[in-house]
Kinemage of the C-alpha trace (Angstrom):
@kinemage 1
@onewidth
@group {chain A} dominant
@subgroup {mainchain}
@vectorlist {calphas} color= white
{ca unk a 1} P 156.085 41.666 123.673
{ca unk a 2} L 155.120 45.270 122.672
{ca unk a 3} L 152.787 47.225 124.956
{ca unk a 4} L 150.412 49.733 123.332
{ca unk a 5} L 148.219 52.394 124.910
{ca unk a 6} L 145.691 54.133 122.696
{ca unk a 7} L 142.171 55.497 122.440
{ca unk a 8} L 139.624 53.021 121.094
{ca unk a 9} L 135.923 52.336 120.559
{ca unk a 10} L 134.550 49.015 121.784
{ca unk a 11} L 132.513 47.323 119.043
{ca unk a 12} L 131.466 43.954 120.455
{ca unk a 13} L 132.440 41.167 122.842
{ca unk a 14} L 132.164 37.384 122.917
{ca unk a 15} L 132.254 34.977 125.822
{ca unk a 16} L 135.448 32.961 126.159
{ca unk a 17} L 135.707 30.129 128.644
{ca unk a 18} L 134.148 30.632 132.058
{ca unk a 19} L 135.413 34.104 132.934
{ca unk a 20} L 136.997 35.818 129.918
{ca unk a 21} L 135.808 37.798 126.924
{ca unk a 22} L 137.053 38.372 123.405
{ca unk a 23} L 136.790 42.087 122.677
{ca unk a 24} L 136.632 43.666 119.224
{ca unk a 25} L 137.712 47.305 119.331
{ca unk a 26} L 138.634 50.037 116.871
{ca unk a 27} L 141.768 51.984 117.727
{ca unk a 28} L 142.489 55.475 116.513
{ca unk a 29} L 145.990 54.687 115.244
{ca unk a 30} L 146.227 50.920 114.630
{ca unk a 31} L 142.858 49.953 113.174
{ca unk a 32} L 140.592 47.174 114.399
{ca unk a 33} L 141.931 44.727 116.956
{ca unk a 34} L 140.640 41.609 118.687
{ca unk a 35} L 141.862 40.780 122.144
{ca unk a 36} L 141.279 38.668 125.225
{ca unk a 37} L 140.125 40.423 128.393
{ca unk a 38} L 140.936 37.911 131.103
{ca unk a 39} L 138.452 37.807 133.963
{ca unk a 40} L 136.143 40.316 132.250
{ca unk a 41} L 133.046 38.290 133.173
{ca unk a 42} L 133.880 38.079 136.865
{ca unk a 43} L 131.824 40.158 139.299
{ca unk a 44} L 134.798 42.276 140.346
{ca unk a 45} L 136.525 42.505 137.004
{ca unk a 46} L 139.040 45.314 136.586
{ca unk a 47} L 137.332 46.147 133.293
{ca unk a 48} L 134.029 47.068 134.947
{ca unk a 49} L 131.631 48.586 132.393
{ca unk a 50} L 134.376 49.612 129.972
{ca unk a 51} L 133.601 46.871 127.442
{ca unk a 52} L 130.034 47.840 126.492
{ca unk a 53} L 129.386 48.538 122.771
{ca unk a 54} L 130.316 52.051 121.583
{ca unk a 55} L 132.142 52.873 124.803
{ca unk a 56} L 135.160 55.060 124.060
{ca unk a 57} L 138.074 53.875 126.150
{ca unk a 58} L 141.741 54.311 126.779
{ca unk a 59} L 143.045 50.799 126.331
{ca unk a 60} L 146.375 49.155 127.037
{ca unk a 61} L 147.200 45.845 125.384
{ca unk a 62} L 150.072 43.505 124.640
{ca unk a 63} L 150.653 42.142 121.159
{ca unk a 64} L 152.690 39.179 119.990
{ca unk a 65} L 153.554 38.876 116.319
{ca unk a 66} L 152.738 35.166 116.285
{ca unk a 67} L 149.273 35.575 117.857
{ca unk a 68} L 146.083 36.780 116.203
{ca unk a 69} L 144.541 37.963 119.491
{ca unk a 70} L 146.120 40.673 121.607
{ca unk a 71} L 145.968 40.615 125.403
{ca unk a 72} L 144.017 43.440 127.025
{ca unk a 73} L 145.626 44.700 130.187
{ca unk a 74} L 143.546 47.762 130.991
{ca unk a 75} L 140.520 49.705 129.695
{ca unk a 76} L 139.394 53.022 131.175
{ca unk a 77} L 136.034 54.349 129.914
{ca unk a 78} L 136.227 57.913 128.571
{ca unk a 79} L 132.646 58.277 127.356
{ca unk a 80} L 129.671 56.081 126.593
{ca unk a 81} L 126.152 56.622 125.191
{ca unk a 82} L 124.904 54.366 127.991
{ca unk a 83} L 125.640 57.121 130.486
{ca unk a 84} L 122.937 59.396 129.115
{ca unk a 85} L 121.228 57.864 126.072
{ca unk a 86} L 117.434 57.768 125.870
{ca unk a 87} L 115.560 54.478 125.821
{ca unk a 88} L 114.486 54.852 122.183
{ca unk a 89} L 118.121 55.066 121.116
{ca unk a 90} L 119.419 52.015 122.973
{ca unk a 91} L 118.525 49.636 120.157
{ca unk a 92} L 120.740 51.575 117.754
{ca unk a 93} L 123.926 51.081 119.770
{ca unk a 94} L 124.413 47.553 118.479
{ca unk a 95} L 123.540 48.654 114.950
{ca unk a 96} L 126.129 51.424 114.834
{ca unk a 97} L 128.745 49.135 116.399
{ca unk a 98} L 128.018 46.300 113.954
{ca unk a 99} L 128.266 48.615 110.955
{ca unk a 100} L 131.650 49.903 112.083
{ca unk a 101} L 132.827 46.370 112.808
{ca unk a 102} L 131.833 45.156 109.345
{ca unk a 103} L 133.524 48.064 107.572
{ca unk a 104} L 136.719 48.376 109.648
{ca unk a 105} L 139.718 46.359 108.509
{ca unk a 106} L 141.922 44.375 110.872
{ca unk a 107} L 145.069 46.323 111.676
{ca unk a 108} L 144.385 49.048 109.099
{ca unk a 109} L 144.225 52.485 110.711
{ca unk a 110} L 141.402 54.651 109.363
{ca unk a 111} L 141.309 58.030 111.077
{ca unk a 112} L 138.151 59.127 109.232
{ca unk a 113} L 136.201 56.054 110.299
{ca unk a 114} L 137.344 56.513 113.883
{ca unk a 115} L 136.316 60.170 113.870
{ca unk a 116} L 132.902 59.241 112.481
{ca unk a 117} L 132.388 56.669 115.226
{ca unk a 118} L 133.426 59.097 117.911
{ca unk a 119} L 131.188 61.867 116.571
{ca unk a 120} L 128.197 59.509 116.585
{ca unk a 121} L 128.916 58.526 120.192
{ca unk a 122} L 129.058 62.185 121.196
{ca unk a 123} L 125.885 63.016 119.267
{ca unk a 124} L 123.976 60.152 120.883
{ca unk a 125} L 125.083 61.278 124.326
{ca unk a 126} L 123.984 64.843 123.494
{ca unk a 127} L 120.473 63.696 122.533
{ca unk a 128} L 120.596 63.888 118.732
{ca unk a 129} L 117.427 62.532 117.036
{ca unk a 130} L 118.297 58.887 116.632
{ca unk a 131} L 116.584 58.123 113.295
{ca unk a 132} L 118.162 61.139 111.628
{ca unk a 133} L 121.498 60.198 113.203
{ca unk a 134} L 121.209 56.664 111.816
{ca unk a 135} L 120.627 57.947 108.286
{ca unk a 136} L 123.494 60.434 108.669
{ca unk a 137} L 125.811 57.701 109.933
{ca unk a 138} L 124.878 55.319 107.094
{ca unk a 139} L 125.404 58.064 104.524
{ca unk a 140} L 128.880 58.961 105.768
{ca unk a 141} L 129.946 55.359 106.327
{ca unk a 142} L 128.967 54.444 102.775
{ca unk a 143} L 130.795 57.522 101.494
{ca unk a 144} L 133.947 56.515 103.349
{ca unk a 145} L 133.653 53.038 101.836
{ca unk a 146} L 133.444 54.619 98.385
{ca unk a 147} L 130.079 53.086 97.488
{ca unk a 148} L 127.648 55.993 97.858
{ca unk a 149} L 126.422 57.296 94.467
{ca unk a 150} L 128.049 60.604 93.591
{ca unk a 151} L 124.946 61.728 91.675
{ca unk a 152} L 122.201 61.966 94.279
{ca unk a 153} L 119.538 62.551 91.637
{ca unk a 154} L 120.070 58.950 90.502
{ca unk a 155} L 118.547 57.736 93.780
{ca unk a 156} L 115.060 59.032 92.876
{ca unk a 157} L 114.479 60.553 96.311
{ca unk a 158} L 112.038 63.212 97.406
{ca unk a 159} L 113.169 66.814 97.740
{ca unk a 160} L 113.085 66.469 101.530
{ca unk a 161} L 115.338 63.396 101.487
{ca unk a 162} L 117.764 65.040 99.049
{ca unk a 163} L 117.900 68.171 101.197
{ca unk a 164} L 118.805 66.040 104.219
{ca unk a 165} L 121.686 64.374 102.357
{ca unk a 166} L 122.970 67.694 101.034
{ca unk a 167} L 122.921 69.176 104.524
{ca unk a 168} L 124.542 66.055 106.009
{ca unk a 169} L 127.484 66.521 103.664
{ca unk a 170} L 128.205 69.901 105.265
{ca unk a 171} L 127.460 69.576 108.985
{ca unk a 172} L 128.448 67.440 111.950
{ca unk a 173} L 125.983 65.075 113.640
{ca unk a 174} L 125.728 67.428 116.615
{ca unk a 175} L 123.689 69.797 114.419
{ca unk a 176} L 121.151 67.266 113.125
{ca unk a 177} L 118.435 68.637 115.411
{ca unk a 178} L 118.255 71.725 113.177
{ca unk a 179} L 117.319 69.788 110.027
{ca unk a 180} L 113.974 68.223 111.040
{ca unk a 181} L 113.525 65.875 108.045
{ca unk a 182} L 110.076 64.309 107.700
{ca unk a 183} L 109.524 60.693 108.831
{ca unk a 184} L 108.767 59.830 105.209
{ca unk a 185} L 112.132 61.167 104.039
{ca unk a 186} L 113.946 59.173 106.695
{ca unk a 187} L 112.122 56.006 105.623
{ca unk a 188} L 113.112 56.650 101.995
{ca unk a 189} L 116.750 56.976 102.993
{ca unk a 190} L 116.573 53.932 105.222
{ca unk a 191} L 115.387 51.793 102.311
{ca unk a 192} L 118.060 53.135 99.952
{ca unk a 193} L 120.821 52.736 102.524
{ca unk a 194} L 119.705 49.218 103.432
{ca unk a 195} L 120.050 48.211 99.772
{ca unk a 196} L 123.490 49.830 99.457
{ca unk a 197} L 124.756 48.285 102.703
{ca unk a 198} L 123.491 44.800 101.822
{ca unk a 199} L 125.121 45.005 98.388
{ca unk a 200} L 128.409 46.268 99.845
{ca unk a 201} L 128.611 43.730 102.687
{ca unk a 202} L 126.825 40.971 100.751
{ca unk a 203} L 124.477 40.332 103.663
{ca unk a 204} L 121.792 41.905 105.827
{ca unk a 205} L 122.927 42.973 109.284
{ca unk a 206} L 121.444 41.115 112.241
{ca unk a 207} L 121.128 44.326 114.254
{ca unk a 208} L 119.205 45.992 111.398
{ca unk a 209} L 116.681 43.157 111.398
{ca unk a 210} L 116.313 43.502 115.160
{ca unk a 211} L 115.594 47.227 114.827
{ca unk a 212} L 112.915 46.592 112.224
{ca unk a 213} L 111.308 43.934 114.407
{ca unk a 214} L 111.347 46.272 117.395
{ca unk a 215} L 109.695 49.001 115.348
{ca unk a 216} L 107.048 46.599 114.073
{ca unk a 217} L 106.120 45.459 117.578
{ca unk a 218} L 105.952 48.964 119.074
């Protein structure tokens, strides 16, 4: 039974039985994996807080060719937005994780997608403006999926929104604080990206609906 140790990003977990969890995680070199973390729900679990969404971990797992689920042996947290993220950004953690989960393929390594996820984690921890970061993340994720229009003028966006996209194509998310797009431009991009994501995934994301409901009640 092969043993693998790699860097990964935790995307989501599910309860399994009375004490275990199923963990969905994106590895740097072997794509998305699903595994069982035995005892993860116990008070003194060896996994501790390593299995929270968007936590970057060093993970060790066993894999059997005949089994769909791997067996997680160890997960050491390397970084997490939860360590320093502001309250207004907490609701986006599940959204970013769900988007990555929906776009990542099982067992298909995608270094660019992994780097995008890691850069978003780092930017969140560094205090990047969360709405601008969300639009940046959506833009790059859709580009990596090959579904973002190559002619931006076809999107009928304002000059401010177009300038944000053009800048996003050239900079990392750690520099988003320098752009200062207007709230109206970010709302334009949110609407366009929501349409593109729903068409690409053929559904609306649950976490996106939750964010809109949270915004409406605030």
